[in-house]
VEXGU-999432 format. One record per atom (N, C-alpha, C): x, y, z; residue in three letters. Coordinates in pm, whole numbers, padded with zeros to 5 digits, always signed. Layout:
! VEXGU-999432
XYZALA;...
END
This chain:
! VEXGU-999432
-00865+00129-02438MET;-00885-00032-02419MET;-00756-00049-02305MET;-00659+00045-02276TYR;-00583+00012-02184TYR;-00626-00015-02048TYR;-00726+00056-02017PHE;-00783+00023-01867PHE;-00879-00114-01849PHE;-00873-00172-01982PHE;-00977-00301-01968PHE;-00865-00390-02031PHE;-00742-00404-02030SER;-00642-00488-02066SER;-00630-00549-01933SER;-00575-00683-01950LYS;-00522-00783-01850LYS;-00418-00732-01792LYS;-00355-00754-01664VAL;-00237-00728-01621VAL;-00171-00847-01659VAL;-00028-00838-01648ASN;+00089-00928-01648ASN;+00043-01056-01580ASN;+00069-01171-01674ASP;+00069-01329-01619ASP;+00186-01334-01558ASP;+00284-01256-01524MET;+00411-01275-01436MET;+00385-01280-01307MET;+00286-01236-01269LEU;+00262-01217-01106LEU;+00202-01383-01081LEU;+00147-01449-01139GLN;+00126-01598-01144GLN;+00258-01692-01093GLN;+00360-01677-01175VAL;+00449-01738-01166VAL;+00529-01710-01024VAL;+00527-01593-00972TYR;+00574-01545-00853TYR;+00493-01601-00746TYR;+00366-01602-00778GLN;+00250-01660-00656GLN;+00299-01810-00644GLN;+00314-01864-00762THR;+00326-02026-00749THR;+00453-02046-00682THR;+00556-01965-00722ALA;+00685-01982-00635ALA;+00682-01949-00489ALA;+00591-01857-00469TYR;+00580-01831-00315TYR;+00509-01962-00241TYR;+00412-02008-00306ARG;+00352-02135-00235ARG;+00463-02234-00197ARG;+00549-02242-00282ARG;+00658-02371-00269ARG;+00750-02328-00168ARG;+00747-02218-00115VAL;+00863-02154-00004VAL;+00827-02208+00142VAL;+00930-02244+00223SER;+00910-02310+00343SER;+00837-02191+00446SER;+00792-02238+00537LYS;+00722-02146+00632LYS;+00802-02045+00701LYS;+00947-02124+00744LEU;+01046-02054+00802LEU;+01090-01923+00711LEU;+01098-01979+00560LYS;+01142-01841+00462LYS;+01009-01757+00444LYS;+00911-01773+00460GLN;+00797-01688+00469GLN;+00786-01603+00607GLN;+00835-01648+00718LEU;+00809-01570+00813LEU;+00945-01482+00787LEU;+01055-01528+00761LEU;+01170-01443+00709LEU;+01153-01303+00623LEU;+01063-01348+00527LEU;+01025-01238+00429LEU;+00937-01185+00477LEU;+00845-01197+00571ILE;+00730-01121+00619ILE;+00833-01028+00739ILE;+00903-01076+00798SER;+00994-00976+00882SER;+01077-00889+00817SER;+01139-00925+00707LEU;+01205-00826+00650LEU;+01128-00726+00573LEU;+01048-00753+00513PHE;+00946-00655+00452PHE;+00885-00539+00531PHE;+00844-00651+00670SER;+00804-00524+00756SER;+00892-00430+00799SER;+01018-00478+00827ILE;+01115-00364+00902ILE;+01133-00280+00768ILE;+01145-00314+00627ILE;+01181-00224+00529ILE;+01070-00111+00529ILE;+00928-00167+00533THR;+00836-00065+00538THR;+00821+00032+00659THR;+00871-00031+00777SER;+00850+00091+00897SER;+00969+00170+00867SER;+01075+00111+00820ILE;+01186+00256+00820ILE;+01149+00332+00717ILE;+01099+00270+00584LEU;+01049+00372+00498LEU;+00945+00500+00546LEU;+00836+00419+00620GLN;+00723+00511+00665GLN;+00785+00607+00791GLN;+00888+00584+00836SER;+00919+00637+00965SER;+01024+00741+00919SER;+01072+00731+00775ALA;+01169+00854+00736ALA;+01129+00983+00740ALA;+00985+01038+00753GLY;+00933+01142+00777GLY;+00986+01202+00920GLY;+00980+01127+01017GLY;+01002+01163+01143GLY;+01151+01152+01171GLY;+01237+01077+01108PHE;+01394+01073+01137PHE;+01461+01153+01031PHE;+01429+01224+00905ILE;+01494+01310+00837ILE;+01379+01394+00785ILE;+01368+01504+00873PRO;+01250+01599+00824PRO;+01302+01640+00693PRO;+01180+01693+00629GLY;+01217+01740+00493GLY;+01218+01636+00384GLY;+01357+01582+00356VAL;+01361+01475+00249VAL;+01266+01373+00318VAL;+01270+01323+00435GLY;+01212+01201+00467GLY;+01062+01208+00423GLY;+00993+01305+00415TYR;+00839+01314+00365TYR;+00835+01269+00222TYR;+00954+01266+00145PHE;+00954+01228-00002PHE;+00965+01082+00002PHE;+01051+01039+00101ILE;+01048+00898+00131ILE;+00964+00818+00158ILE;+00884+00851+00273SER;+00787+00778+00335SER;+00675+00717+00266SER;+00619+00787+00132PRO;+00514+00728+00041PRO;+00565+00602-00001PRO;+00724+00543+00006PHE;+00746+00454-00065PHE;+00737+00308+00028PHE;+00686+00344+00146ALA;+00628+00248+00218ALA;+00536+00165+00163ALA;+00474+00197+00069THR;+00359+00135+00007THR;+00404+00019-00059THR;+00532+00006-00123ALA;+00591-00062-00229ALA;+00609-00204-00134ALA;+00661-00244-00021PRO;+00685-00338+00033PRO;+00520-00413+00057PRO;+00453-00350+00116ILE;+00324-00404+00139ILE;+00272-00428+00013ILE;+00259-00365-00095LEU;+00205-00389-00215LEU;+00265-00522-00264LEU;+00401-00535-00264PHE;+00458-00665-00332PHE;+00408-00795-00273PHE;+00401-00762-00130CYS;+00367-00892-00034CYS;+00217-00923-00073CYS;+00151-00817-00070SER;-00026-00865-00100SER;-00034-00918-00245SER;+00032-00875-00315MET;+00036-00924-00471MET;+00084-01064-00485MET;+00208-01129-00381LEU;+00225-01234-00391LEU;+00135-01354-00318LEU;+00040-01301-00183ASN;-00035-01368-00134ASN;-00125-01266-00026ASN;-00221-01279-00045ILE;-00320-01213+00085ILE;-00261-01195+00203ILE;-00283-01324+00259PRO;-00218-01308+00405PRO;-00072-01288+00426PRO;+00013-01299+00342PHE;+00150-01259+00348PHE;+00144-01111+00340PHE;+00049-01029+00268GLY;+00077-00896+00282GLY;-00008-00861+00403GLY;-00101-00908+00435TRP;-00172-00885+00567TRP;-00092-00893+00684TRP;+00011-01004+00707TRP;+00096-01016+00810TRP;+00200-00916+00803TRP;+00247-00872+00695THR;+00356-00756+00694THR;+00284-00616+00735THR;+00183-00616+00664TYR;+00098-00468+00731TYR;+00081-00466+00875TYR;+00027-00601+00946LEU;+00002-00591+01087LEU;+00147-00580+01170LEU;+00250-00668+01098PHE;+00394-00647+01187PHE;+00431-00498+01177PHE;+00409-00445+01035THR;+00472-00314+01037THR;+00410-00186+01136THR;+00279-00224+01139ASN;+00212-00127+01252ASN;+00230-00156+01381ASN;+00293-00287+01420LEU;+00351-00308+01568LEU;+00481-00238+01566LEU;+00557-00253+01459LEU;+00699-00175+01455LEU;+00673-00032+01472LEU;+00600+00014+01419LEU;+00558+00164+01404LEU;+00524+00200+01587LEU;+00443+00101+01632LEU;+00410+00163+01741LEU;+00528+00179+01847LEU;+00598+00097+01821PHE;+00743+00091+01899PHE;+00850+00207+01900PHE;+00865+00216+01739PHE;+00964+00294+01694PHE;+00931+00443+01665PHE;+00802+00454+01595GLN;+00761+00586+01525GLN;+00603+00595+01594GLN;+00548+00615+01693PRO;+00404+00602+01708PRO;+00327+00710+01631PRO;+00410+00822+01605SER;+00335+00931+01552SER;+00279+00863+01409SER;+00359+00784+01336GLU;+00326+00758+01196GLU;+00195+00660+01202GLU;+00208+00574+01325LEU;+00087+00476+01341LEU;-00071+00546+01302LEU;-00068+00680+01304VAL;-00204+00736+01271VAL;-00232+00704+01125VAL;-00124+00746+01046ILE;-00092+00776+00899ILE;-00077+00654+00839ILE;-00022+00585+00849PHE;+00013+00426+00798PHE;-00098+00345+00778PHE;-00178+00311+00896PRO;-00279+00210+00860PRO;-00384+00266+00765PRO;-00382+00390+00750PHE;-00547+00447+00695PHE;-00484+00493+00565PHE;-00370+00487+00503THR;-00322+00586+00388THR;-00233+00455+00321THR;-00114+00511+00349THR;+00009+00429+00276THR;+00007+00256+00288THR;-00038+00217+00426GLY;-00055+00075+00424GLY;-00174+00026+00363GLY;-00267+00094+00411LEU;-00407+00036+00334LEU;-00426+00036+00187LEU;-00336+00134+00115LEU;-00316+00122-00016LEU;-00251+00031-00086LEU;-00157-00010-00019GLY;-00060-00118-00066GLY;-00129-00254-00041GLY;-00219-00266+00070LEU;-00300-00378+00089LEU;-00407-00395+00012LEU;-00487-00295-00023GLY;-00581-00291-00119GLY;-00564-00343-00253GLY;-00438-00267-00312LEU;-00406-00291-00435LEU;-00341-00431-00440LEU;-00279-00507-00316GLY;-00243-00649-00343GLY;-00346-00714-00343GLY;-00450-00715-00283ILE;-00588-00772-00296ILE;-00635-00761-00410ILE;-00657-00648-00479ALA;-00707-00620-00609ALA;-00642-00713-00709ALA;-00518-00722-00696PHE;-00451-00783-00790PHE;-00470-00932-00785PHE;-00490-00980-00670ASN;-00554-01126-00654ASN;-00682-01154-00692ASN;-00765-01059-00657LEU;-00916-01063-00721LEU;-00937-01042-00854LEU;-00872-00941-00895PHE;-00916-00889-01026PHE;-00807-00890-01130PHE;-00867-00921-01266ALA;-00736-00922-01377ALA;-00740-00789-01481ALA;-00828-00705-01460LYS;-00845-00592-01541LYS;-00772-00495-01463LYS;-00706-00411-01541ARG;-00634-00285-01486ARG;-00732-00187-01413ARG;-00849-00159-01443LEU;-00951-00037-01415LEU;-00996-00113-01290LEU;-01048-00232-01289SER;-01100-00306-01140SER;-00987-00273-01020SER;-00863-00308-01107ILE;-00754-00290-00968ILE;-00725-00146-00927ILE;-00738-00058-00992ILE;-00734+00089-00984ILE;-00857+00114-00894ILE;-00964+00097-00941PHE;-01076+00142-00869PHE;-01072+00065-00712PHE;-01036-00051-00705PHE;-01054-00096-00579PHE;-00954-00029-00483PHE;-00821+00003-00553GLY;-00729+00054-00454GLY;-00769+00205-00415GLY;-00822+00258-00535ALA;-00863+00405-00478ALA;-00970+00410-00395ALA;-01064+00310-00396CYS;-01180+00329-00312CYS;-01105+00276-00168CYS;-01015+00219-00145SER;-00960+00184-00011SER;-00880+00287+00069SER;-00780+00369-00055LEU;-00742+00492+00007LEU;-00844+00620+00022LEU;-00948+00611-00051THR;-01021+00697-00020THR;-01096+00695+00128THR;-01146+00553+00162ILE;-01246+00532+00291ILE;-01110+00551+00386ILE;-00970+00516+00374GLY;-00901+00520+00475GLY;-00848+00692+00494GLY;-00839+00782+00399ILE;-00831+00926+00402ILE;-00987+00986+00477ILE;-01071+00953+00409CYS;-01194+00997+00472CYS;-01233+00945+00632CYS;-01165+00832+00657LEU;-01187+00784+00809LEU;-01070+00896+00891LEU;-00971+00924+00839LEU;-00885+00995+00922LEU;-00942+01154+00910LEU;-01004+01200+00815LEU;-01042+01328+00837LEU;-01176+01351+00917LEU;-01277+01266+00857TYR;-01404+01299+00925TYR;-01435+01195+01057TYR;-01394+01100+01093VAL;-01417+01034+01196VAL;-01300+01062+01306VAL;-01174+01046+01276PHE;-01070+01063+01373PHE;-01044+01233+01368PHE;-01079+01316+01279ASN;-01051+01487+01282ASN;-00904+01481+01290ASN;-00840+01372+01209PHE;-00696+01410+01169PHE;-00690+01475+01050PHE;-00587+01587+01062PRO;-00587+01668+00923PRO;-00465+01605+00830PRO;-00494+01483+00795VAL;-00411+01430+00699VAL;-00367+01496+00582VAL;-00468+01565+00531LEU;-00414+01654+00397LEU;-00421+01792+00430LEU;-00359+01825+00562GLY;-00347+01971+00591GLY;-00447+02028+00651GLY;-00422+02151+00703PRO;-00519+02255+00753PRO;-00621+02308+00655PRO;-00604+02288+00522ALA;-00700+02370+00420ALA;-00814+02298+00434ALA;-00803+02154+00423ILE;-00923+02095+00398ILE;-01011+02103+00538ILE;-01113+02099+00526SER;-01197+02116+00636SER;-01260+01994+00679SER;-01282+01969+00834HIS;-01335+01855+00903HIS;-01486+01833+00840HIS;-01540+01938+00786ILE;-01676+01899+00740ILE;-01684+01828+00634ILE;-01772+01731+00619MET;-01794+01676+00492MET;-01855+01730+00378MET;-01777+01739+00268SER;-01862+01790+00165SER;-01865+01705+00028SER;-01940+01704-00062ILE;-01921+01622-00183ILE;-01817+01662-00255ILE;-01786+01801-00275TYR;-01652+01809-00338TYR;-01542+01793-00310TYR;-01521+01795-00180THR;-01412+01752-00108THR;-01384+01576-00136THR;-01494+01517-00105GLY;-01486+01361-00139GLY;-01448+01315-00285GLY;-01510+01424-00382ILE;-01481+01363-00516ILE;-01356+01402-00545ILE;-01280+01538-00485CYS;-01152+01540-00498CYS;-01037+01452-00422CYS;-01078+01393-00350ILE;-01016+01297-00279ILE;-01009+01144-00367ILE;-01146+01112-00433PHE;-01145+01000-00486PHE;-01049+01053-00605PHE;-01063+01129-00641ILE;-00984+01169-00805ILE;-00827+01137-00763ILE;-00789+01221-00643PHE;-00659+01182-00617PHE;-00597+01039-00568PHE;-00714+00981-00501SER;-00681+00843-00472SER;-00684+00754-00613SER;-00760+00815-00699PHE;-00750+00727-00819PHE;-00619+00715-00916PHE;-00589+00836-00923LEU;-00458+00889-00990LEU;-00322+00807-00916LEU;-00328+00832-00777TYR;-00216+00746-00710TYR;-00254+00632-00690TYR;-00379+00554-00696SER;-00358+00409-00701SER;-00308+00372-00840SER;-00339+00448-00963TRP;-00303+00404-01100TRP;-00143+00408-01097TRP;-00104+00517-01019LEU;+00067+00514-01028LEU;+00116+00379-00970LEU;+00048+00364-00815TRP;+00097+00252-00767TRP;+00070+00115-00833TRP;-00033+00123-00919MET;-00045-00003-01010MET;+00051-00041-01103MET;+00094+00049-01142GLU;+00201+00067-01274GLU;+00353+00009-01182GLU;+00340+00104-01053ILE;+00460+00065-00995ILE;+00491-00103-00953ILE;+00371-00145-00927GLY;+00343-00270-00862GLY;+00389-00379-00973GLY;+00338-00334-01093LEU;+00365-00416-01224LEU;+00496-00425-01250LEU;+00551-00299-01256MET;+00738-00306-01261MET;+00790-00385-01163MET;+00746-00384-01042MET;+00834-00454-00932MET;+00844-00597-00968MET;+00716-00652-01023VAL;+00706-00792-01049VAL;+00775-00835-01166VAL;+00802-00735-01273LYS;+00880-00765-01393LYS;+01066-00749-01345LYS;+01061-00682-01255LYS;+01212-00639-01220LYS;+01275-00747-01128LYS;+01178-00790-01056PHE;+01233-00877-00916PHE;+01261-01022-00951PHE;+01383-01055-00927PRO;+01434-01213-00985PRO;+01326-01298-00926PRO;+01317-01377-00985ASN;+01226-01516-00949ASN;+01319-01591-00807ASN;+01426-01586-00829SER;+01517-01669-00729SER;+01492-01618-00591SER;+01472-01491-00593MET;+01475-01414-00448MET;+01361-01483-00359MET;+01256-01533-00425ILE;+01176-01596-00346ILE;+01178-01755-00302ILE;
END
């Protein structure tokens, strides 16, 4: 029954508070979250080794912004891509199709769906599509050299299972962020 339960109603409180925020403060929040996201995503290039463990956290700001408002998340996603273009162009291949797309997809799912399974499934589908685009359309070895560039059902199922579990983890992190983030910050 866990997967069929509804997500926390606390999200609606933040969405209502966000609607009352001035356009200038919205623009400043978009800029702030875009900068944070680009720094987290670029950590792998600036701090080799440890930075690769930091860069997955770039999903969090995009997820939080998208949970508040879909256009807010979209603008944050877009500005993060522009910042990465200037500061770390090598990450521009990864971010739009994996980390950023997962945050955006989950945030949209939080706005469209109420049940956990629907949110996780939507996020998993968006991440699977992004990874498959990188692997099979752009021939970019996002999963390393062990995964073939030749499409197979087994690889697709493994990617979806990984995406489902990873999306589930980020859905729970998103719910924790909403519970911990003070309403006065918006």
